[in-house]
C-alpha positions as CSV (number, residue, x, y, z in Angstrom):
1,X,156.9,105.5,148.1
2,X,155.7,104.8,144.5
3,X,153.5,107.5,142.9
4,X,150.1,105.8,143.5
5,X,150.6,105.5,147.3
6,X,149.4,108.1,149.7
7,X,149.3,107.5,153.5
8,X,150.5,104.0,152.9
9,X,147.5,103.0,150.7
10,X,147.7,102.4,147.0
11,X,145.2,104.7,145.3
12,X,145.3,103.7,141.7
13,X,141.8,102.1,141.7
14,X,138.5,102.5,143.5
15,X,137.6,101.7,147.1
16,X,134.3,100.6,148.6
17,X,132.3,103.3,150.2
18,X,133.7,104.1,153.7
19,X,136.9,102.0,153.2
20,X,139.5,104.7,152.6
21,X,139.8,105.9,156.3
22,X,140.0,102.4,157.7
23,X,142.7,101.5,155.2
24,X,144.7,104.5,156.2
25,X,144.4,103.4,159.9
26,X,145.6,99.9,158.9
27,X,148.5,101.4,157.1
28,X,149.6,103.0,160.4
29,X,149.8,99.7,162.2
30,X,153.5,99.0,163.0
31,X,154.7,96.3,160.6
32,X,152.3,97.1,157.7
33,X,154.5,98.1,154.7
34,X,151.8,98.5,152.0
35,X,148.0,98.4,151.7
36,X,146.8,97.4,148.2
37,X,143.1,97.4,147.5
38,X,142.1,94.6,145.1
39,X,139.0,93.5,143.1
40,X,135.5,94.6,143.9
41,X,132.6,92.0,143.7
42,X,128.9,92.4,144.0
43,X,127.4,90.6,147.0
44,X,124.3,90.6,149.2
45,X,126.3,91.9,152.2
46,X,124.8,94.6,154.5
47,X,126.7,96.9,156.8
48,X,130.4,97.5,157.0
49,X,133.0,94.9,158.0
50,X,136.7,94.2,157.5
51,X,138.3,90.9,158.5
52,X,141.5,89.0,157.8
53,X,140.8,86.2,155.4
54,X,144.2,84.4,155.2
55,X,147.9,84.7,155.0
56,X,149.6,85.2,151.7
57,X,153.3,84.8,150.7
58,X,153.9,88.5,151.3
59,X,151.5,89.3,154.1
60,X,147.7,89.1,154.8
61,X,144.6,89.2,152.7
62,X,141.6,91.1,154.0
63,X,137.9,91.0,153.0
64,X,136.1,94.3,153.2
65,X,132.3,94.3,153.0
66,X,130.1,97.4,152.5
67,X,126.4,97.4,151.5
68,X,126.2,95.2,148.4
69,X,129.9,94.9,147.6
70,X,133.0,93.0,148.7
71,X,136.6,94.1,148.1
72,X,139.8,92.2,148.5
73,X,142.6,94.1,150.3
74,X,146.2,92.9,150.4
75,X,148.7,93.9,153.1
76,X,152.5,93.5,152.8
77,X,153.6,92.5,156.2
78,X,156.8,90.7,157.4
79,X,156.1,87.2,158.7
80,X,157.1,88.1,162.3
81,X,154.5,90.9,162.5
82,X,151.5,89.1,161.0
83,X,149.9,87.9,164.2
84,X,150.2,91.3,165.9
85,X,148.8,93.0,162.8
86,X,145.9,90.5,162.6
87,X,145.1,91.3,166.3
88,X,145.1,95.0,165.7
89,X,142.8,94.7,162.7
90,X,140.3,92.7,164.9
91,X,140.3,95.5,167.5
92,X,139.9,98.2,164.9
93,X,137.2,96.3,163.2
94,X,135.0,96.4,166.3
95,X,135.4,100.2,166.4
96,X,134.5,100.5,162.7
97,X,131.3,98.5,163.2
98,X,130.2,100.9,165.9
99,X,130.6,103.9,163.6
């Protein structure tokens, strides 16, 4: 694994508050090769949420929201595993909302 990756998550840049542990859980889903946090934007979001936004050439794009900010997260996932990974993220997302 390249030097900025730990537990399957790229750690070269910042994370939204509360996002690190969920990203580590996503990295453990079978078929997820890499988790790469992207840009952070200001928003009027409240609470915590992670959802799949769309497919990309190399996997899936997620949108993570946490009190006043939004962050893009990119997953490297083989095409054959994408639907299963999407379903797991939906299940895990419900658990994260409860916590």
